[in-house]
N, C-alpha and C positions, 0 to 999 in steps of 0.2 A: 504494499501499500502505498502511495506516494504522499508524503505530507507536505502540502503548499506552506511555502516560506509566507509570513505575514509581512506585509510591505505597507506602510503608513500612504494613506491617499493624498492624493497632491490637492494642497489647499492654500491659496493667498492670503495675506494678513494686508488691510488697509486700516487706515484711520479716517475718519470724517469728522468734520467740525460744524458744529451749531453755533456761531458767532452772533451775538446780540448785543445792542446798542440800542438809545434811543434817540431819535431824529425828530425834531417839531413834536415832542412829547408824547409821540408813537413809538412803540417796540417795533423794530425794525431786525430784519435779519439778511446775513451776507448770502447771496446764491451766486452759482456761476452757469453761465451757457456753456453746453458740453461741445468742445468742437470736433468730437470722434465719437465712432460708435464704442460700446451700444450708446442709445438714446443719444444719439448727435442731434444738437438744437434744442434739447430739452433743457431745462433749470435742474439744477441738482446743489447740494450741499458743498462746498469745497472740501478736498480730501484727496487721498491718494494712497499708492501700495508703500510697504517699507522698501526702503532704497536698495539696504542689503542686509545679510541675514544678523549681522552685527549691531544693528539700529535697534535701539529701544523704543516701545510704543510712545511713553511721552516724549521721546525726543523728537520723532515720527512728527507728533501732534504740535509741537512747539516748532518743527520745520515749516509745517504746512501755515500755521499759524504767521509766522514770518512773511514767508512768500504771498500769503493773500492780504494782509494788514499792514507789512512793514512794521510791525509791533513786537517788542520782546516779551518773554513771559512774566518779567518784573512789572509789567504796567497792565497785565490783563490776568481776570480771575480766570484761572483755566481749570477744571475738573473732569476726570472721566464720567461719562453718563452712562453708558454701557455696551453691552456686545450683542452685536445683531449677526446670525450668522444663518437663517432660514436657507432651506434647499432652495435653489431658484431666483435667489435675489439677484444675482448678477447673472445675464446671461455668458458670460466668459467662462464660467466654472465655478468652482467651490470657492467662493469668497466671504472671509469671516471679517466685519468692520469691528474696529472699538472706535464708539462714537464719543467726542468729548464736547463738553458745554464749555465755551469762552464767553464772557462779557468784560465790557470796558465802555467807557464814557466818549462821547465825542470823536468816533473813529472818522479815520477818512477815506474819502473817496476809494473805493477798490480798485485793481488792478487785476486783470485776469490771468491766470497761471498759465503754464506751456499747454495744457491740452484744454484750455478752453478759450472760446470765444469772445464772451465778453463778462464780466462781472458786476452786481449791481445791489444795493440796496432795497429790500422790498419789505413791505410791513407784514407782520408775523399773522396777522388776520387773514391775509390772502389764502395762508395754505391751511391755517385753521379750519377756516370757512369752505374749503375744497375749491375755492375759486379758481387756485392755482396748484397743480399736480407734479410734484416734484419726480425726477428720477428714480429709480430705484425702488427702496424701501424708506426713502428719504423723510416722506410724510409722517412717518410711524416716529422716525427718529426725532423730529420737530415737535410733534404733540408730546413724546416722552419727556422731552427738554423744557419744554415750557411748564410740563405739569411739575418737574421736579422743582425749577425756578420757584414757582407758585409754592411749593409746599416748603421750600427752604426759606421764602421770605418770612414765615411764620413762626420759626424756631432760631433763625439765624442771621448776620448782619449783612447777608449777601446783596441786599439791596443796596448798600452803599457802593460795591462793585460799579454801578451805573453813574455815580456822580463823579465829579472832579475832586480834588484836596481838598477843596471846602465848597461847602454849598448850603443853600436855606433850605426851612423846613418845608416851603411848598414847593422846591423841588426834589426833596425827597418823596413828597405826596405824590407827583408826579411819575414817580417812578412805581410805587406801588400801584397807582391807579392803571399806570400802563400794562403792568404785567399780571395784575387781577384782573384786569376788565371789569372795573367797576367805579363807581365814584365815591369818594369817602371825605366826610366833612371836617374841614381844616381844623376845628377845636377839639373834635373827638381825638383826630390823628395824633395831633402835637401832643396832648394831654398822655396817649397810649406809650407813644414814642418816649416821651421824657420820665414816663414811669418804668422803663427800663435802666437799671443802673449800667452806667459803663458803656450805654449804647452809642451816644453822641457828646463829643465835647465841643464848649463854645469854642468858637474862633473869630472874634470881633464882630463888626458890622461892614455891611457894604453900602457903599456911599451911592444912593440914588438921587432922581429930580425929588422924589417925593419921600415919604419916612424911610430913614435907613432900614435894612433888612438885617437881623441877627443872621450871623453866619456859624456852621458846625463843620465838625471835620469827624471821620470815623475813628470811635474809642477803640479801647482794646479788648472789650467785649466780644465774643464770637458766637455764642449762644446765648438766645432771649429768654431771660427767665423773670416775669412771667412773660411768655411767648405770645406774640402779636398775631393772632388769629385772625383770619380771612373772613370778612364779616359776609353772611349769604347776601344774593342780590336784593337791593331795594331796603335792607335793615338797617343801613349808614343813615340812608335820607329819613328813615320812619324814628331813628334815635335823635 
């Protein structure tokens, strides 16, 4: 009886990036137009294969981030989102993608990479609503990434990653509203945020034509206690 020697199946490893920022007070994500097959001409998340066998996954994510935004990891919040390896997700073969969530304020106009025709910022709502369908399984990655950010806002200081070094309470509120997709009362918002010890630190005032605005910067607290729970739709207005 001949015993067949087991051989590992051929599997390719890639990284994909869900890069988020606020533009005109709306949550936007970076997409690229694919310049080659598969899905040539379709919009997709930026990403690519590992360059070589010795490249670490996090290094590949940082490399793609630099290529797409020209920003270093020190200025961007980057975290691993999940692994996506459903059979058939990529027509080229068995491709497993390690998706990452990247967040930064005021990101510049994008530049298309080597395998993309164009790159652009689009409103996240265009994908969540189904108005725009991305290539591969990137719609699922977007939904998972947005829900991750929404949950993290309740228990961590992740929201400040969308802001600059200093910001007003109103600007921080815009971040919460854009990501949660709801309107918040400024008085309730400010009271709840200030109740979390170490979340924000005073940073002076911003001189404007009207009343000077109080400025804040992110504190050392990363885990919110008490948590800042997401209100149900319409509950904030009723309160």
